[in-house]
mmCIF file of the N, C-alpha and C atoms, coordinates in Angstrom:
data_MODEL
# 
_entry.id   MODEL 
# 
loop_
_atom_site.group_PDB 
_atom_site.id 
_atom_site.type_symbol 
_atom_site.label_atom_id 
_atom_site.label_alt_id 
_atom_site.label_comp_id 
_atom_site.label_asym_id 
_atom_site.label_entity_id 
_atom_site.label_seq_id 
_atom_site.pdbx_PDB_ins_code 
_atom_site.Cartn_x 
_atom_site.Cartn_y 
_atom_site.Cartn_z 
_atom_site.occupancy 
_atom_site.B_iso_or_equiv 
_atom_site.pdbx_formal_charge 
_atom_site.auth_seq_id 
_atom_site.auth_comp_id 
_atom_site.auth_asym_id 
_atom_site.auth_atom_id 
_atom_site.pdbx_PDB_model_num 
ATOM 1   N N  . MET A 1 1  ? 6.766   -9.526 19.441  1.00 0.00 ? 1  MET A N  1 
ATOM 2   C CA . MET A 1 1  ? 7.713   -9.045 18.468  1.00 0.00 ? 1  MET A CA 1 
ATOM 3   C C  . MET A 1 1  ? 7.511   -7.558 18.180  1.00 0.00 ? 1  MET A C  1 
ATOM 4   N N  . TYR A 1 2  ? 6.249   -7.145 17.999  1.00 0.00 ? 2  TYR A N  1 
ATOM 5   C CA . TYR A 1 2  ? 5.986   -5.743 17.678  1.00 0.00 ? 2  TYR A CA 1 
ATOM 6   C C  . TYR A 1 2  ? 6.249   -4.816 18.860  1.00 0.00 ? 2  TYR A C  1 
ATOM 7   N N  . GLU A 1 3  ? 6.112   -5.335 20.075  1.00 0.00 ? 3  GLU A N  1 
ATOM 8   C CA . GLU A 1 3  ? 6.409   -4.512 21.247  1.00 0.00 ? 3  GLU A CA 1 
ATOM 9   C C  . GLU A 1 3  ? 7.896   -4.190 21.326  1.00 0.00 ? 3  GLU A C  1 
ATOM 10  N N  . GLN A 1 4  ? 8.725   -5.090 20.867  1.00 0.00 ? 4  GLN A N  1 
ATOM 11  C CA . GLN A 1 4  ? 10.168  -4.867 20.889  1.00 0.00 ? 4  GLN A CA 1 
ATOM 12  C C  . GLN A 1 4  ? 10.657  -4.100 19.663  1.00 0.00 ? 4  GLN A C  1 
ATOM 13  N N  . ASN A 1 5  ? 9.945   -4.222 18.554  1.00 0.00 ? 5  ASN A N  1 
ATOM 14  C CA . ASN A 1 5  ? 10.343  -3.586 17.296  1.00 0.00 ? 5  ASN A CA 1 
ATOM 15  C C  . ASN A 1 5  ? 9.215   -2.697 16.789  1.00 0.00 ? 5  ASN A C  1 
ATOM 16  N N  . ILE A 1 6  ? 9.020   -1.595 17.462  1.00 0.00 ? 6  ILE A N  1 
ATOM 17  C CA . ILE A 1 6  ? 7.918   -0.682 17.138  1.00 0.00 ? 6  ILE A CA 1 
ATOM 18  C C  . ILE A 1 6  ? 7.930   -0.274 15.671  1.00 0.00 ? 6  ILE A C  1 
ATOM 19  N N  . ASP A 1 7  ? 9.109   -0.124 15.087  1.00 0.00 ? 7  ASP A N  1 
ATOM 20  C CA . ASP A 1 7  ? 9.205   0.330  13.704  1.00 0.00 ? 7  ASP A CA 1 
ATOM 21  C C  . ASP A 1 7  ? 8.545   -0.627 12.717  1.00 0.00 ? 7  ASP A C  1 
ATOM 22  N N  . LEU A 1 8  ? 8.286   -1.862 13.109  1.00 0.00 ? 8  LEU A N  1 
ATOM 23  C CA . LEU A 1 8  ? 7.611   -2.802 12.223  1.00 0.00 ? 8  LEU A CA 1 
ATOM 24  C C  . LEU A 1 8  ? 6.128   -2.488 12.073  1.00 0.00 ? 8  LEU A C  1 
ATOM 25  N N  . THR A 1 9  ? 5.572   -1.712 12.978  1.00 0.00 ? 9  THR A N  1 
ATOM 26  C CA . THR A 1 9  ? 4.141   -1.420 12.929  1.00 0.00 ? 9  THR A CA 1 
ATOM 27  C C  . THR A 1 9  ? 3.818   -0.170 12.132  1.00 0.00 ? 9  THR A C  1 
ATOM 28  N N  . TYR A 1 10 ? 4.827   0.542  11.686  1.00 0.00 ? 10 TYR A N  1 
ATOM 29  C CA . TYR A 1 10 ? 4.603   1.786  10.954  1.00 0.00 ? 10 TYR A CA 1 
ATOM 30  C C  . TYR A 1 10 ? 5.229   1.713  9.573   1.00 0.00 ? 10 TYR A C  1 
ATOM 31  N N  . PHE A 1 11 ? 4.535   2.274  8.601   1.00 0.00 ? 11 PHE A N  1 
ATOM 32  C CA . PHE A 1 11 ? 5.103   2.395  7.262   1.00 0.00 ? 11 PHE A CA 1 
ATOM 33  C C  . PHE A 1 11 ? 5.715   3.776  7.123   1.00 0.00 ? 11 PHE A C  1 
ATOM 34  N N  . SER A 1 12 ? 6.803   3.859  6.416   1.00 0.00 ? 12 SER A N  1 
ATOM 35  C CA . SER A 1 12 ? 7.394   5.161  6.104   1.00 0.00 ? 12 SER A CA 1 
ATOM 36  C C  . SER A 1 12 ? 6.585   5.790  4.973   1.00 0.00 ? 12 SER A C  1 
ATOM 37  N N  . ASN A 1 13 ? 6.819   7.065  4.704   1.00 0.00 ? 13 ASN A N  1 
ATOM 38  C CA . ASN A 1 13 ? 6.121   7.729  3.596   1.00 0.00 ? 13 ASN A CA 1 
ATOM 39  C C  . ASN A 1 13 ? 6.343   6.989  2.290   1.00 0.00 ? 13 ASN A C  1 
ATOM 40  N N  . GLN A 1 14 ? 7.574   6.564  2.048   1.00 0.00 ? 14 GLN A N  1 
ATOM 41  C CA . GLN A 1 14 ? 7.884   5.864  0.807   1.00 0.00 ? 14 GLN A CA 1 
ATOM 42  C C  . GLN A 1 14 ? 7.096   4.555  0.706   1.00 0.00 ? 14 GLN A C  1 
ATOM 43  N N  . GLN A 1 15 ? 6.955   3.840  1.806   1.00 0.00 ? 15 GLN A N  1 
ATOM 44  C CA . GLN A 1 15 ? 6.203   2.589  1.788   1.00 0.00 ? 15 GLN A CA 1 
ATOM 45  C C  . GLN A 1 15 ? 4.718   2.846  1.555   1.00 0.00 ? 15 GLN A C  1 
ATOM 46  N N  . ILE A 1 16 ? 4.199   3.898  2.127   1.00 0.00 ? 16 ILE A N  1 
ATOM 47  C CA . ILE A 1 16 ? 2.794   4.252  1.898   1.00 0.00 ? 16 ILE A CA 1 
ATOM 48  C C  . ILE A 1 16 ? 2.576   4.565  0.428   1.00 0.00 ? 16 ILE A C  1 
ATOM 49  N N  . TRP A 1 17 ? 3.508   5.276  -0.176  1.00 0.00 ? 17 TRP A N  1 
ATOM 50  C CA . TRP A 1 17 ? 3.388   5.605  -1.600  1.00 0.00 ? 17 TRP A CA 1 
ATOM 51  C C  . TRP A 1 17 ? 3.489   4.356  -2.466  1.00 0.00 ? 17 TRP A C  1 
ATOM 52  N N  . MET A 1 18 ? 4.269   3.365  -2.047  1.00 0.00 ? 18 MET A N  1 
ATOM 53  C CA . MET A 1 18 ? 4.350   2.098  -2.790  1.00 0.00 ? 18 MET A CA 1 
ATOM 54  C C  . MET A 1 18 ? 3.007   1.374  -2.747  1.00 0.00 ? 18 MET A C  1 
ATOM 55  N N  . VAL A 1 19 ? 2.380   1.365  -1.572  1.00 0.00 ? 19 VAL A N  1 
ATOM 56  C CA . VAL A 1 19 ? 1.065   0.734  -1.442  1.00 0.00 ? 19 VAL A CA 1 
ATOM 57  C C  . VAL A 1 19 ? 0.049   1.495  -2.286  1.00 0.00 ? 19 VAL A C  1 
ATOM 58  N N  . GLU A 1 20 ? 0.068   2.814  -2.200  1.00 0.00 ? 20 GLU A N  1 
ATOM 59  C CA . GLU A 1 20 ? -0.855  3.631  -2.983  1.00 0.00 ? 20 GLU A CA 1 
ATOM 60  C C  . GLU A 1 20 ? -0.658  3.393  -4.474  1.00 0.00 ? 20 GLU A C  1 
ATOM 61  N N  . ASP A 1 21 ? 0.583   3.354  -4.909  1.00 0.00 ? 21 ASP A N  1 
ATOM 62  C CA . ASP A 1 21 ? 0.876   3.115  -6.320  1.00 0.00 ? 21 ASP A CA 1 
ATOM 63  C C  . ASP A 1 21 ? 0.334   1.759  -6.760  1.00 0.00 ? 21 ASP A C  1 
ATOM 64  N N  . TYR A 1 22 ? 0.489   0.760  -5.917  1.00 0.00 ? 22 TYR A N  1 
ATOM 65  C CA . TYR A 1 22 ? -0.054  -0.559 -6.247  1.00 0.00 ? 22 TYR A CA 1 
ATOM 66  C C  . TYR A 1 22 ? -1.582  -0.500 -6.361  1.00 0.00 ? 22 TYR A C  1 
ATOM 67  N N  . LEU A 1 23 ? -2.234  0.123  -5.394  1.00 0.00 ? 23 LEU A N  1 
ATOM 68  C CA . LEU A 1 23 ? -3.695  0.160  -5.389  1.00 0.00 ? 23 LEU A CA 1 
ATOM 69  C C  . LEU A 1 23 ? -4.256  0.856  -6.624  1.00 0.00 ? 23 LEU A C  1 
ATOM 70  N N  . TYR A 1 24 ? -3.630  1.946  -7.035  1.00 0.00 ? 24 TYR A N  1 
ATOM 71  C CA . TYR A 1 24 ? -4.133  2.687  -8.187  1.00 0.00 ? 24 TYR A CA 1 
ATOM 72  C C  . TYR A 1 24 ? -3.727  2.061  -9.515  1.00 0.00 ? 24 TYR A C  1 
ATOM 73  N N  . ASN A 1 25 ? -2.820  1.098  -9.485  1.00 0.00 ? 25 ASN A N  1 
ATOM 74  C CA . ASN A 1 25 ? -2.374  0.442  -10.720 1.00 0.00 ? 25 ASN A CA 1 
ATOM 75  C C  . ASN A 1 25 ? -2.492  -1.075 -10.623 1.00 0.00 ? 25 ASN A C  1 
ATOM 76  N N  . GLN A 1 26 ? -3.503  -1.553 -9.913  1.00 0.00 ? 26 GLN A N  1 
ATOM 77  C CA . GLN A 1 26 ? -3.659  -2.994 -9.710  1.00 0.00 ? 26 GLN A CA 1 
ATOM 78  C C  . GLN A 1 26 ? -3.769  -3.759 -11.015 1.00 0.00 ? 26 GLN A C  1 
ATOM 79  N N  . ALA A 1 27 ? -4.450  -3.180 -11.981 1.00 0.00 ? 27 ALA A N  1 
ATOM 80  C CA . ALA A 1 27 ? -4.677  -3.897 -13.235 1.00 0.00 ? 27 ALA A CA 1 
ATOM 81  C C  . ALA A 1 27 ? -3.371  -4.226 -13.942 1.00 0.00 ? 27 ALA A C  1 
ATOM 82  N N  . SER A 1 28 ? -2.404  -3.330 -13.856 1.00 0.00 ? 28 SER A N  1 
ATOM 83  C CA . SER A 1 28 ? -1.139  -3.559 -14.555 1.00 0.00 ? 28 SER A CA 1 
ATOM 84  C C  . SER A 1 28 ? -0.021  -4.024 -13.624 1.00 0.00 ? 28 SER A C  1 
ATOM 85  N N  . ALA A 1 29 ? -0.271  -4.042 -12.321 1.00 0.00 ? 29 ALA A N  1 
ATOM 86  C CA . ALA A 1 29 ? 0.771   -4.436 -11.361 1.00 0.00 ? 29 ALA A CA 1 
ATOM 87  C C  . ALA A 1 29 ? 0.832   -5.956 -11.234 1.00 0.00 ? 29 ALA A C  1 
ATOM 88  N N  . SER A 1 30 ? 2.012   -6.443 -10.927 1.00 0.00 ? 30 SER A N  1 
ATOM 89  C CA . SER A 1 30 ? 2.193   -7.883 -10.761 1.00 0.00 ? 30 SER A CA 1 
ATOM 90  C C  . SER A 1 30 ? 2.378   -8.223 -9.281  1.00 0.00 ? 30 SER A C  1 
ATOM 91  N N  . ASP A 1 31 ? 2.438   -9.511 -9.003  1.00 0.00 ? 31 ASP A N  1 
ATOM 92  C CA . ASP A 1 31 ? 2.587   -9.971 -7.621  1.00 0.00 ? 31 ASP A CA 1 
ATOM 93  C C  . ASP A 1 31 ? 3.957   -9.671 -7.036  1.00 0.00 ? 31 ASP A C  1 
ATOM 94  N N  . ASP A 1 32 ? 4.902   -9.239 -7.845  1.00 0.00 ? 32 ASP A N  1 
ATOM 95  C CA . ASP A 1 32 ? 6.219   -8.894 -7.305  1.00 0.00 ? 32 ASP A CA 1 
ATOM 96  C C  . ASP A 1 32 ? 6.334   -7.400 -6.991  1.00 0.00 ? 32 ASP A C  1 
ATOM 97  N N  . ASN A 1 33 ? 5.209   -6.694 -7.051  1.00 0.00 ? 33 ASN A N  1 
ATOM 98  C CA . ASN A 1 33 ? 5.168   -5.272 -6.721  1.00 0.00 ? 33 ASN A CA 1 
ATOM 99  C C  . ASN A 1 33 ? 5.399   -5.093 -5.217  1.00 0.00 ? 33 ASN A C  1 
ATOM 100 N N  . PRO A 1 34 ? 6.251   -4.138 -4.807  1.00 0.00 ? 34 PRO A N  1 
ATOM 101 C CA . PRO A 1 34 ? 6.512   -3.931 -3.372  1.00 0.00 ? 34 PRO A CA 1 
ATOM 102 C C  . PRO A 1 34 ? 5.254   -3.583 -2.571  1.00 0.00 ? 34 PRO A C  1 
ATOM 103 N N  . GLY A 1 35 ? 4.341   -2.817 -3.161  1.00 0.00 ? 35 GLY A N  1 
ATOM 104 C CA . GLY A 1 35 ? 3.101   -2.472 -2.469  1.00 0.00 ? 35 GLY A CA 1 
ATOM 105 C C  . GLY A 1 35 ? 2.249   -3.691 -2.178  1.00 0.00 ? 35 GLY A C  1 
ATOM 106 N N  . TYR A 1 36 ? 2.234   -4.615 -3.106  1.00 0.00 ? 36 TYR A N  1 
ATOM 107 C CA . TYR A 1 36 ? 1.511   -5.877 -2.928  1.00 0.00 ? 36 TYR A CA 1 
ATOM 108 C C  . TYR A 1 36 ? 2.063   -6.626 -1.718  1.00 0.00 ? 36 TYR A C  1 
ATOM 109 N N  . HIS A 1 37 ? 3.370   -6.707 -1.621  1.00 0.00 ? 37 HIS A N  1 
ATOM 110 C CA . HIS A 1 37 ? 3.997   -7.434 -0.522  1.00 0.00 ? 37 HIS A CA 1 
ATOM 111 C C  . HIS A 1 37 ? 3.830   -6.720 0.816   1.00 0.00 ? 37 HIS A C  1 
ATOM 112 N N  . LEU A 1 38 ? 3.832   -5.391 0.811   1.00 0.00 ? 38 LEU A N  1 
ATOM 113 C CA . LEU A 1 38 ? 3.609   -4.661 2.058   1.00 0.00 ? 38 LEU A CA 1 
ATOM 114 C C  . LEU A 1 38 ? 2.198   -4.911 2.591   1.00 0.00 ? 38 LEU A C  1 
ATOM 115 N N  . LEU A 1 39 ? 1.211   -4.932 1.704   1.00 0.00 ? 39 LEU A N  1 
ATOM 116 C CA . LEU A 1 39 ? -0.156  -5.234 2.137   1.00 0.00 ? 39 LEU A CA 1 
ATOM 117 C C  . LEU A 1 39 ? -0.256  -6.661 2.670   1.00 0.00 ? 39 LEU A C  1 
ATOM 118 N N  . ASN A 1 40 ? 0.380   -7.595 1.991   1.00 0.00 ? 40 ASN A N  1 
ATOM 119 C CA . ASN A 1 40 ? 0.390   -8.980 2.484   1.00 0.00 ? 40 ASN A CA 1 
ATOM 120 C C  . ASN A 1 40 ? 1.059   -9.079 3.838   1.00 0.00 ? 40 ASN A C  1 
ATOM 121 N N  . PHE A 1 41 ? 2.095   -8.287 4.061   1.00 0.00 ? 41 PHE A N  1 
ATOM 122 C CA . PHE A 1 41 ? 2.834   -8.300 5.318   1.00 0.00 ? 41 PHE A CA 1 
ATOM 123 C C  . PHE A 1 41 ? 1.930   -7.965 6.503   1.00 0.00 ? 41 PHE A C  1 
ATOM 124 N N  . ILE A 1 42 ? 0.961   -7.083 6.288   1.00 0.00 ? 42 ILE A N  1 
ATOM 125 C CA . ILE A 1 42 ? 0.047   -6.722 7.377   1.00 0.00 ? 42 ILE A CA 1 
ATOM 126 C C  . ILE A 1 42 ? -1.277  -7.484 7.269   1.00 0.00 ? 42 ILE A C  1 
ATOM 127 N N  . ASP A 1 43 ? -1.236  -8.610 6.571   1.00 0.00 ? 43 ASP A N  1 
ATOM 128 C CA . ASP A 1 43 ? -2.381  -9.526 6.441   1.00 0.00 ? 43 ASP A CA 1 
ATOM 129 C C  . ASP A 1 43 ? -3.591  -8.919 5.741   1.00 0.00 ? 43 ASP A C  1 
ATOM 130 N N  . ILE A 1 44 ? -3.340  -8.134 4.724   1.00 0.00 ? 44 ILE A N  1 
ATOM 131 C CA . ILE A 1 44 ? -4.416  -7.624 3.872   1.00 0.00 ? 44 ILE A CA 1 
ATOM 132 C C  . ILE A 1 44 ? -4.244  -8.266 2.507   1.00 0.00 ? 44 ILE A C  1 
ATOM 133 N N  . GLU A 1 45 ? -5.304  -8.881 2.003   1.00 0.00 ? 45 GLU A N  1 
ATOM 134 C CA . GLU A 1 45 ? -5.253  -9.490 0.682   1.00 0.00 ? 45 GLU A CA 1 
ATOM 135 C C  . GLU A 1 45 ? -5.463  -8.377 -0.353  1.00 0.00 ? 45 GLU A C  1 
ATOM 136 N N  . PRO A 1 46 ? -4.411  -7.985 -1.056  1.00 0.00 ? 46 PRO A N  1 
ATOM 137 C CA . PRO A 1 46 ? -4.484  -6.843 -1.970  1.00 0.00 ? 46 PRO A CA 1 
ATOM 138 C C  . PRO A 1 46 ? -5.544  -6.971 -3.059  1.00 0.00 ? 46 PRO A C  1 
ATOM 139 N N  . ARG A 1 47 ? -5.790  -8.166 -3.517  1.00 0.00 ? 47 ARG A N  1 
ATOM 140 C CA . ARG A 1 47 ? -6.752  -8.336 -4.617  1.00 0.00 ? 47 ARG A CA 1 
ATOM 141 C C  . ARG A 1 47 ? -8.196  -8.159 -4.168  1.00 0.00 ? 47 ARG A C  1 
ATOM 142 N N  . GLN A 1 48 ? -8.429  -8.115 -2.869  1.00 0.00 ? 48 GLN A N  1 
ATOM 143 C CA . GLN A 1 48 ? -9.789  -7.927 -2.369  1.00 0.00 ? 48 GLN A CA 1 
ATOM 144 C C  . GLN A 1 48 ? -10.160 -6.452 -2.232  1.00 0.00 ? 48 GLN A C  1 
ATOM 145 N N  . ILE A 1 49 ? -9.217  -5.568 -2.455  1.00 0.00 ? 49 ILE A N  1 
ATOM 146 C CA . ILE A 1 49 ? -9.494  -4.132 -2.374  1.00 0.00 ? 49 ILE A CA 1 
ATOM 147 C C  . ILE A 1 49 ? -10.025 -3.676 -3.725  1.00 0.00 ? 49 ILE A C  1 
ATOM 148 N N  . GLU A 1 50 ? -11.246 -3.199 -3.736  1.00 0.00 ? 50 GLU A N  1 
ATOM 149 C CA . GLU A 1 50 ? -11.868 -2.786 -4.991  1.00 0.00 ? 50 GLU A CA 1 
ATOM 150 C C  . GLU A 1 50 ? -11.477 -1.352 -5.324  1.00 0.00 ? 50 GLU A C  1 
ATOM 151 N N  . THR A 1 51 ? -10.959 -1.163 -6.507  1.00 0.00 ? 51 THR A N  1 
ATOM 152 C CA . THR A 1 51 ? -10.480 0.159  -6.911  1.00 0.00 ? 51 THR A CA 1 
ATOM 153 C C  . THR A 1 51 ? -11.615 1.159  -7.103  1.00 0.00 ? 51 THR A C  1 
ATOM 154 N N  . LYS A 1 52 ? -12.826 0.694  -7.293  1.00 0.00 ? 52 LYS A N  1 
ATOM 155 C CA . LYS A 1 52 ? -13.929 1.638  -7.500  1.00 0.00 ? 52 LYS A CA 1 
ATOM 156 C C  . LYS A 1 52 ? -14.218 2.471  -6.250  1.00 0.00 ? 52 LYS A C  1 
ATOM 157 N N  . PHE A 1 53 ? -13.727 2.030  -5.087  1.00 0.00 ? 53 PHE A N  1 
ATOM 158 C CA . PHE A 1 53 ? -13.944 2.773  -3.853  1.00 0.00 ? 53 PHE A CA 1 
ATOM 159 C C  . PHE A 1 53 ? -12.823 3.756  -3.536  1.00 0.00 ? 53 PHE A C  1 
ATOM 160 N N  . LEU A 1 54 ? -11.771 3.765  -4.331  1.00 0.00 ? 54 LEU A N  1 
ATOM 161 C CA . LEU A 1 54 ? -10.661 4.688  -4.103  1.00 0.00 ? 54 LEU A CA 1 
ATOM 162 C C  . LEU A 1 54 ? -11.034 6.083  -4.585  1.00 0.00 ? 54 LEU A C  1 
ATOM 163 N N  . THR A 1 55 ? -10.586 7.080  -3.858  1.00 0.00 ? 55 THR A N  1 
ATOM 164 C CA . THR A 1 55 ? -10.821 8.453  -4.291  1.00 0.00 ? 55 THR A CA 1 
ATOM 165 C C  . THR A 1 55 ? -9.900  8.782  -5.449  1.00 0.00 ? 55 THR A C  1 
ATOM 166 N N  . LYS A 1 56 ? -10.192 9.880  -6.130  1.00 0.00 ? 56 LYS A N  1 
ATOM 167 C CA . LYS A 1 56 ? -9.340  10.300 -7.233  1.00 0.00 ? 56 LYS A CA 1 
ATOM 168 C C  . LYS A 1 56 ? -7.939  10.577 -6.695  1.00 0.00 ? 56 LYS A C  1 
ATOM 169 N N  . ARG A 1 57 ? -6.953  10.089 -7.399  1.00 0.00 ? 57 ARG A N  1 
ATOM 170 C CA . ARG A 1 57 ? -5.562  10.224 -6.951  1.00 0.00 ? 57 ARG A CA 1 
ATOM 171 C C  . ARG A 1 57 ? -5.050  11.635 -7.212  1.00 0.00 ? 57 ARG A C  1 
ATOM 172 N N  . SER A 1 58 ? -4.537  12.242 -6.171  1.00 0.00 ? 58 SER A N  1 
ATOM 173 C CA . SER A 1 58 ? -3.960  13.579 -6.280  1.00 0.00 ? 58 SER A CA 1 
ATOM 174 C C  . SER A 1 58 ? -2.496  13.461 -6.666  1.00 0.00 ? 58 SER A C  1 
ATOM 175 N N  . GLU A 1 59 ? -2.021  14.380 -7.479  1.00 0.00 ? 59 GLU A N  1 
ATOM 176 C CA . GLU A 1 59 ? -0.610  14.388 -7.872  1.00 0.00 ? 59 GLU A CA 1 
ATOM 177 C C  . GLU A 1 59 ? 0.262   15.056 -6.817  1.00 0.00 ? 59 GLU A C  1 
ATOM 178 N N  . GLN A 1 60 ? -0.358  15.710 -5.846  1.00 0.00 ? 60 GLN A N  1 
ATOM 179 C CA . GLN A 1 60 ? 0.374   16.369 -4.765  1.00 0.00 ? 60 GLN A CA 1 
ATOM 180 C C  . GLN A 1 60 ? 0.395   15.448 -3.545  1.00 0.00 ? 60 GLN A C  1 
ATOM 181 N N  . PRO A 1 61 ? 1.569   14.938 -3.160  1.00 0.00 ? 61 PRO A N  1 
ATOM 182 C CA . PRO A 1 61 ? 1.633   13.995 -2.036  1.00 0.00 ? 61 PRO A CA 1 
ATOM 183 C C  . PRO A 1 61 ? 1.035   14.524 -0.737  1.00 0.00 ? 61 PRO A C  1 
ATOM 184 N N  . ASN A 1 62 ? 1.147   15.807 -0.485  1.00 0.00 ? 62 ASN A N  1 
ATOM 185 C CA . ASN A 1 62 ? 0.616   16.372 0.760   1.00 0.00 ? 62 ASN A CA 1 
ATOM 186 C C  . ASN A 1 62 ? -0.897  16.428 0.782   1.00 0.00 ? 62 ASN A C  1 
ATOM 187 N N  . GLU A 1 63 ? -1.547  16.279 -0.360  1.00 0.00 ? 63 GLU A N  1 
ATOM 188 C CA . GLU A 1 63 ? -3.000  16.328 -0.434  1.00 0.00 ? 63 GLU A CA 1 
ATOM 189 C C  . GLU A 1 63 ? -3.627  14.935 -0.366  1.00 0.00 ? 63 GLU A C  1 
ATOM 190 N N  . ARG A 1 64 ? -2.818  13.924 -0.314  1.00 0.00 ? 64 ARG A N  1 
ATOM 191 C CA . ARG A 1 64 ? -3.350  12.554 -0.323  1.00 0.00 ? 64 ARG A CA 1 
ATOM 192 C C  . ARG A 1 64 ? -3.849  12.157 1.032   1.00 0.00 ? 64 ARG A C  1 
# 
């Protein structure tokens, strides 16, 4: 499937930002968050990612 639909293997910038937003706001985010579902889509259990290992979030997207 992925060989025929290469675009399924890549996230767009907006999707990456959704995942990032979920990771930095896990405590207040719910299971209907788009970032949560994107991580599940690639078989990553979002709740197993510990926020203490995340770097400080930059407000400049190009610096992330």
